[in-house]
N, C-alpha and C positions, 0 to 999 in steps of 0.2 A: 556551650553544649546545645543551647536552644537553636542556634544558627545551623549546627550540624544536623539536628533532627529535621528542621525545616528543609534543608538542602537534600537530605536523603529521601524525604517524603516526596519532594518535587521530582527527584531523579527516578525513583521507583514508580511513582504515579504516571510519569510520562512513558516509562518503559513498558508498563503493562498495556498501554494503548499504542505501542509502536507501529503495528501494522493492522490496526483495526480500520476497516474500510466500510463506508456507506455509499451506496449508489444513489445519486440524486436524480430527480426527474428533469431538472432544468440546468443548462450549461452555466447560467449565472450563479448557481448555488455551489458550484464545484470548486475544489482546490486544484484539481488536476483533471485534464481531459485525456481520456484513454481510448486507444484503438486496439482492437484484438486482431492480430495478424493470423494468417493461415499457416505460416511456416515458422518454426523456431528460429531459423537463421535471420528472420526479418525483425525480431523482437529486440527491444532495449532491455526488457525485464521478463524473465520466465517466472510465472506465478503459480504457486501451489495453494489451493484453497484448503486450509486446515479445518478440522472438525470442531476444535475447541479453542476458545480464546487464549487459553494458557499456552498454546502451541505457537503463537505468533513469534516472529523473530524481530530483530532490530534492523529493519530495512533490508531484508535479505530475500524478499519474494514470497514469504509465507504470509498469506492474507487470511484474515477472518472477517467475514461480512457481518456487521451488526445490524440490528433491527431499527435502531434509532440514531439519527444524525448526531445527537449530543454525546453519544458514546464513541464516536469515530475520531480517529486521529486525522484521517484523510477522507475527503468527500470527492468521489470520482463521478465523472459524467462520461458515459460511453458514446463516442462520436461515430458517425457513419462513414467518415472519410479520413484516411490516413493523414492527409495534409492538415487537418484541423486538430490533430492530437498533440499533446505535450509529450506523451510517451506511448510507445507501442509495446503491447504485452502479448505473451503466448501462454496459455494455460497448460501446465504439464501434469502428467499423471502420477508422478512420484515426488515426494518431499525432497529427496536428494538432488533432483534436477533444478530446483528453484534457485534463482539468483540473477544478478545483473550481468548483462552482456555489454552494456554501454554505461560505464561508470560516470560519464559526463552528465547524465540525467538523474543520478542518484539523489541529488539535493532536492528534487521536486517532491519527494516523499518524506522529507524530514519535517 
């Protein structure tokens, strides 16, 4: 029973941080380098910024930006050139538009 409780705590603890994002100041601090593209068709991931942390999804493009690096699951650095990015994102206006266009890069945000 004790192992089950510990396992569930770890599972739900990681789930609540699934897409919590912190934008770092230096590339060396990042988990993933991100480039924001001008057109949706160029993106690997379409991102919707949610208003509340409870709205984040499980790697489905719904991001909540946290104020402290220690609270983030992923630390991103926004690069100036597409060629330096690990993933290309496009910010969408509606939650239903969020999601992966290139599933080959999905592992970068786990």
